[in-house]
C-alpha positions in Angstrom: 0.0 0.0 0.0 1.0 3.6 -0.5 -0.1 6.7 1.3 -2.3 9.0 -0.8 -3.9 12.4 -0.3 -7.1 13.1 -2.1 -10.0 15.6 -2.1 -13.1 14.3 -0.5 -15.0 14.8 -3.7 -13.1 11.9 -5.4 -15.4 9.3 -3.9 -18.4 11.0 -5.5 -16.9 10.8 -9.0 -17.5 8.0 -11.6 -17.5 8.1 -15.3 -21.0 8.3 -16.8 -19.9 6.8 -20.1 -22.3 7.2 -23.0 -24.5 9.6 -21.0 -21.7 12.2 -21.0 -22.4 15.3 -23.2 -18.7 15.5 -24.2 -16.0 13.0 -25.1 -12.5 12.6 -23.7 -11.5 10.9 -26.9 -11.3 14.1 -29.0 -9.4 17.4 -29.1 -6.0 16.3 -27.9 -3.3 13.8 -28.4 -3.5 10.5 -26.6 -0.1 9.2 -25.5 0.5 5.5 -25.0 3.0 4.1 -22.4 5.5 1.5 -23.5 4.0 -1.5 -21.7 0.5 -0.9 -23.2 2.0 -0.4 -26.6 3.8 -3.7 -26.4 0.5 -5.3 -25.2 -1.2 -3.9 -28.3 1.3 -5.6 -30.6 0.3 -9.0 -29.0 -3.5 -8.6 -29.5 -5.0 -11.5 -31.4 -8.5 -10.1 -31.8 -9.0 -10.0 -35.6 -10.5 -6.6 -36.0 -8.8 -4.9 -33.0 -5.3 -6.2 -34.0 -5.6 -4.5 -37.4 -6.9 -1.2 -36.0 -4.2 -1.0 -33.3 -1.6 -1.8 -35.8 -2.9 1.1 -38.0 -3.6 3.7 -35.4 -1.2 3.1 -32.5 2.1 4.5 -33.7 5.5 4.8 -32.0 6.6 8.3 -31.0 10.2 8.2 -32.2 10.9 11.7 -30.9 10.4 10.7 -27.3 12.6 8.6 -25.0 10.0 8.7 -22.2 8.3 5.3 -21.6 5.2 7.1 -20.6 5.1 8.9 -24.0 6.3 5.9 -26.0 3.6 6.0 -28.7 0.3 7.8 -29.5 -3.0 7.2 -31.2 -3.4 8.7 -34.7 -6.4 11.1 -34.7 -8.9 11.4 -37.6 -9.5 14.6 -39.5 -11.9 15.9 -36.8 -9.2 15.3 -34.1 -11.1 12.3 -32.7 -9.4 9.1 -31.6 -9.8 6.4 -34.3 -10.6 3.9 -31.6 -13.8 5.6 -30.6 -17.1 3.9 -31.6 -20.2 5.7 -33.1 -21.9 5.7 -29.6 -18.9 7.6 -28.2 -17.5 4.7 -26.3 -14.0 3.1 -26.6 -13.6 0.1 -28.8 -10.5 -1.0 -26.8 -12.5 -1.0 -23.5 -15.4 -2.8 -25.1 -13.6 -5.5 -27.0 -10.4 -6.1 -25.0 -11.3 -4.9 -21.5 -10.2 -2.1 -19.1 -6.8 -3.6 -18.6 -5.9 -2.8 -22.2 -6.4 0.9 -21.8 -3.2 3.0 -21.9 -2.3 4.9 -18.7 -3.6 8.2 -20.2 -7.1 6.7 -20.8 -7.2 4.6 -17.7 -6.6 7.4 -15.3 -8.4 10.4 -17.0 -9.8 12.7 -15.6 -7.8 11.8 -12.5 -4.6 13.7 -12.1 -1.7 12.1 -10.2 1.2 14.1 -8.6 3.7 13.3 -5.9 4.8 15.5 -3.0 7.7 14.0 -1.1 6.7 10.3 -0.5 3.0 11.0 -0.7 1.0 10.4 -3.9 -1.9 12.9 -4.6 -4.9 12.4 -6.8 -7.4 15.0 -8.0 -9.7 15.6 -10.9 -9.1 17.8 -14.0 -12.2 19.8 -14.8 -12.0 19.2 -18.6 -14.4 16.3 -17.9 -18.0 17.5 -17.6 -18.9 15.1 -14.7 -15.6 16.0 -12.9 -16.5 19.7 -13.3 -19.9 19.1 -11.8 -18.6 17.1 -8.9 -16.0 19.7 -8.0 -17.8 23.0 -8.8 -21.2 22.2 -7.3 -19.8 21.1 -3.9 -21.4 23.9 -1.8 -19.6 23.1 1.4 -16.2 23.6 -0.3 -13.3 21.2 -0.9 -11.8 19.1 2.0 -9.0 16.7 1.8 -8.3 13.3 3.4 -5.4 11.0 3.8 -5.9 7.3 2.8 -4.0 4.4 1.2 -4.2 2.6 -2.1 -2.3 -0.3 -3.7 1.2 0.6 -4.9 0.5 -0.9 -8.3 -2.6 1.3 -8.9 -2.4 2.5 -12.5 -1.6 6.0 -13.3 0.7 8.5 -14.9 2.6 10.8 -12.5 2.2 14.3 -13.9 4.6 16.0 -11.6 6.9 15.1 -8.7 7.9 17.7 -6.1 10.8 17.1 -3.9 10.5 18.7 -0.4 14.2 19.0 -0.1 14.2 21.7 -2.9 10.8 23.2 -1.7 10.8 23.0 2.1 8.0 25.6 2.4 5.6 23.9 0.1 3.2 22.7 2.7 3.1 25.9 4.6 2.4 27.9 1.4 -0.3 25.4 0.2 -2.1 25.3 3.5 -2.0 29.1 3.8 -3.3 29.5 0.2 -6.2 27.1 0.6 -7.1 28.6 4.0 -7.1 32.1 2.5 -9.1 31.1 -0.6 -11.8 29.3 1.4 -12.4 32.4 3.7 -15.9 33.3 2.6 -16.2 36.5 4.6 -14.8 38.3 1.6 -15.3 38.1 -2.2 -13.1 35.8 -4.3 -11.5 38.9 -5.8 -10.4 40.3 -2.4 -9.0 36.9 -1.5 -7.0 36.7 -4.8 -5.6 40.2 -4.3 -4.5 39.3 -0.7 -2.8 36.2 -2.1 -0.9 38.2 -4.6 0.3 40.7 -2.1 1.4 37.9 0.2 3.3 36.2 -2.6 4.9 39.5 -3.7 6.0 40.0 -0.1 7.7 36.6 0.5 9.3 36.5 -3.0 11.3 39.6 -2.0 12.9 37.7 0.9 16.2 35.7 0.8 15.9 32.0 1.7 17.4 32.5 5.1 15.0 35.4 5.8 12.0 33.3 4.5 12.8 30.5 6.9 12.6 32.8 9.9 9.9 35.2 8.8 7.3 33.1 6.9 5.2 32.1 9.9 4.9 35.7 11.0 4.1 36.9 7.5 1.4 34.3 7.0 -0.2 35.2 10.3 -0.1 38.9 9.4 -1.9 38.4 6.1 -4.5 36.1 7.6 -5.1 38.7 10.3 -5.7 41.3 7.6 -8.9 39.5 6.8 -10.3 41.0 10.0 -8.8 44.5 9.3 -11.7 46.5 8.1 -9.6 49.5 7.1 -7.3 47.2 5.0 -10.2 45.4 3.3 -11.9 48.8 2.6 -8.7 50.0 0.9 -8.7 46.8 -1.3 -12.3 47.4 -2.3 -11.3 50.9 -3.5 -9.0 49.4 -6.1 -10.4 50.0 -9.6 -10.3 47.5 -12.3 -9.7 48.3 -16.0 -12.3 46.7 -18.2 -10.7 48.1 -21.4 -7.5 46.3 -20.5 -9.3 43.1 -19.4 -11.4 42.8 -22.5 -8.5 43.6 -24.9 -6.2 41.1 -23.2 -9.0 38.5 -23.2 -9.5 39.0 -26.9 -5.8 38.6 -27.6 -5.5 35.5 -25.5 -8.5 33.8 -27.1 -7.4 34.9 -30.6 -4.0 33.4 -29.9 -5.6 30.1 -28.7 -7.8 29.8 -31.7 -4.9 30.5 -34.1 -3.1 27.4 -32.6 -5.9 25.2 -34.1 -7.5 22.1 -32.7 -10.3 24.0 -30.9 -13.4 21.9 -30.3 -16.9 22.8 -31.7 -18.2 22.9 -28.2 -15.8 25.6 -27.2 -16.5 27.5 -30.4 -20.2 27.6 -29.2 -19.1 29.0 -25.8 -16.8 31.5 -27.5 -19.5 32.6 -29.9 -21.9 33.3 -27.0 -19.1 35.2 -25.2 -18.3 37.5 -28.1 -21.9 38.1 -29.1 -22.9 38.8 -25.5 -20.3 41.5 -25.2 -20.7 42.8 -28.8 -17.1 42.1 -29.9 -18.3 41.4 -33.4 -20.1 44.7 -33.9 -19.0 48.2 -34.9 -15.5 47.2 -35.8 -15.1 50.3 -38.0 -14.8 52.4 -34.9 -12.8 50.3 -32.4 -13.1 52.9 -29.6 -16.9 53.1 -29.8 -17.0 49.3 -30.1 -15.0 48.9 -26.9 -17.2 51.4 -25.0 -20.3 49.5 -26.0 -18.7 46.2 -25.0 -17.8 47.7 -21.6 -21.4 48.9 -21.2 -22.7 45.4 -22.0 -20.2 43.9 -19.6 -21.3 46.2 -16.8 -25.0 45.5 -17.4 -24.5 41.7 -17.5 -22.3 41.9 -14.4 -24.8 43.9 -12.4 -28.0 42.1 -13.6 -26.7 38.4 -13.8 -23.2 37.7 -12.6 -23.2 39.6 -9.3 -26.7 38.4 -8.1 -25.7 34.8 -9.1 -22.4 34.9 -7.3 -23.9 36.2 -4.1 -25.1 32.6 -3.4 -22.9 30.5 -5.8 -19.4 32.1 -5.5 -18.3 28.8 -4.0 -18.1 27.5 -7.6 -15.2 29.8 -8.4 -13.7 29.1 -5.0 -13.8 25.4 -5.7 -12.2 25.9 -9.1 -9.3 27.9 -7.6 -8.8 25.5 -4.7 -8.8 22.5 -7.0 -6.3 24.4 -9.3 -4.0 25.1 -6.4 -4.1 21.4 -5.2 -3.9 19.8 -8.7 -1.1 22.0 -10.0 1.1 22.0 -6.8 0.7 25.8 -6.7 2.8 27.9 -6.2 5.6 25.7 -7.6 4.0 25.0 -10.9 6.0 27.7 -12.8 9.4 29.2 -12.7 8.7 31.6 -9.8 6.0 32.0 -7.1 4.7 35.2 -8.7 4.6 33.7 -12.2 2.4 30.9 -10.7 0.1 33.6 -9.3 -0.1 35.4 -12.6 -1.2 32.3 -14.4 -3.8 31.6 -11.7 -5.2 35.1 -12.2 -5.3 34.7 -16.0 -7.3 31.4 -15.7 -9.7 33.1 -13.2 -10.0 36.2 -15.4 -10.8 34.3 -18.6 -13.4 32.2 -16.8 -15.1 35.3 -15.3 -15.1 37.2 -18.6 -16.6 34.2 -20.4 -19.3 33.8 -17.8 -20.3 37.5 -17.9 -20.3 37.4 -21.7 -22.4 34.3 -21.9 -24.8 35.7 -19.3 -25.2 38.8 -21.5 -26.0 36.7 -24.5 -28.5 34.4 -22.7 -29.9 37.1 -20.4 -29.5 34.7 -17.5 -26.9 32.7 -15.5 -27.3 29.2 -14.1 -25.1 26.7 -12.4 -25.2 24.5 -15.6 -23.9 27.4 -17.7 -21.0 28.0 -15.3 -20.1 24.3 -15.2 -20.1 24.1 -19.0 -18.1 27.3 -19.4 -15.4 26.2 -16.9 -15.2 22.7 -18.4 -14.8 23.9 -21.9 -12.1 26.4 -20.9 -10.3 23.8 -18.9 -10.3 21.5 -22.0 -9.1 24.1 -24.4 -6.5 25.8 -22.2 -5.3 23.8 -19.2 -4.2 20.8 -21.3 -2.4 22.9 -23.9 1.1 23.4 -22.6 2.2 25.1 -25.8 -0.5 27.7 -25.5 0.2 28.3 -21.8 3.9 28.8 -22.5 3.0 31.3 -25.2 0.7 33.2 -22.8 3.5 33.4 -20.1 6.0 34.7 -22.6 3.5 37.1 -24.1 2.5 38.5 -20.7 6.2 38.9 -19.7 7.3 40.6 -23.0 4.3 43.0 -22.7 5.2 43.9 -19.1 1.9 42.7 -17.8 3.3 40.7 -14.9 3.2 43.4 -12.1 0.9 43.4 -9.1 -0.6 46.5 -10.6 -1.7 44.6 -13.7 -3.1 41.8 -11.5 -5.2 44.4 -9.6 -6.8 45.6 -12.8 -7.3 42.0 -14.1 -9.0 40.9 -10.9 -11.2 43.8 -10.0 -14.2 45.0 -12.0 
């Protein structure tokens, strides 16, 4: 047996198969581990042997046994092993044990911190998104055990020797983000100020001062004057909307965007009027800002008064799954990428609400799931976003202020 840390929601999740409104067999490359690839070459099933020979191909560019081969996709970016009913032919004809690690574990996400394995869900799966986002009581975590030979592909391993403050920072971050006395925007701003503060310290100083700084920033949640000053920070919708358009345009230009996301994207741009009045860009942006404000006040804000836990759960799951704040090159870079994910989700939700003239839990779940599928799994896109933000000088705390606030 091996120790494993999991969110409590994991026991509530199970694949709903053909009842699912999306498919996990389309829109991205499916890698095959070496052992499974070798098993495919031994298959005797008449039809399946031929299909596996044709569509499971070696990845000669990789020396990684976990990325030993891949499935060739069809012209619609669908896995060629999928059946007309949306189910997997390998699972049906050969059994679950013949699934490659990628397919066997999805949408579960495996990481390792020190000697402890961690398992969570990625929200690109619709059922996973529902299980995580709709948990009104918030996300809790439990320690348990599982067999050492449980299948899975380790996405990231974090050594505590190199990152001795990981647990302190993770516990602080989740504790802060689950403090519901203040809006999710206020919580995100405090998190950014905290990270900016500790990143200025030398390692020797951090060792001594971190407990005091964490307690200081948690105590600020009770400081009415401090909270009032944060509420006075003004956002910049012009900057937010222009940046969002550039980030989305960049994603679409990379290709491989699903039809389902195109539907979400279309509602977003129609709701905020991005496609109108392009002759006069200044006037068009003013009208988009007006539509944003109307949608925010009429739909988004009233909805989030009772359902803001959905965004909280997204952020907490992101923090846990990605081993935040050690998922990028620096603590603040990790924070910037978290804010970008949050900002894109929020803008999409407001735009969709403007188009539909309403906002429901189902709409939020669908929006988050589609964005997770199109963005979180695309490492090339995320690398481009990081480099673009840095080259444009958009990685200061001031820029995060105007991205987070309305």
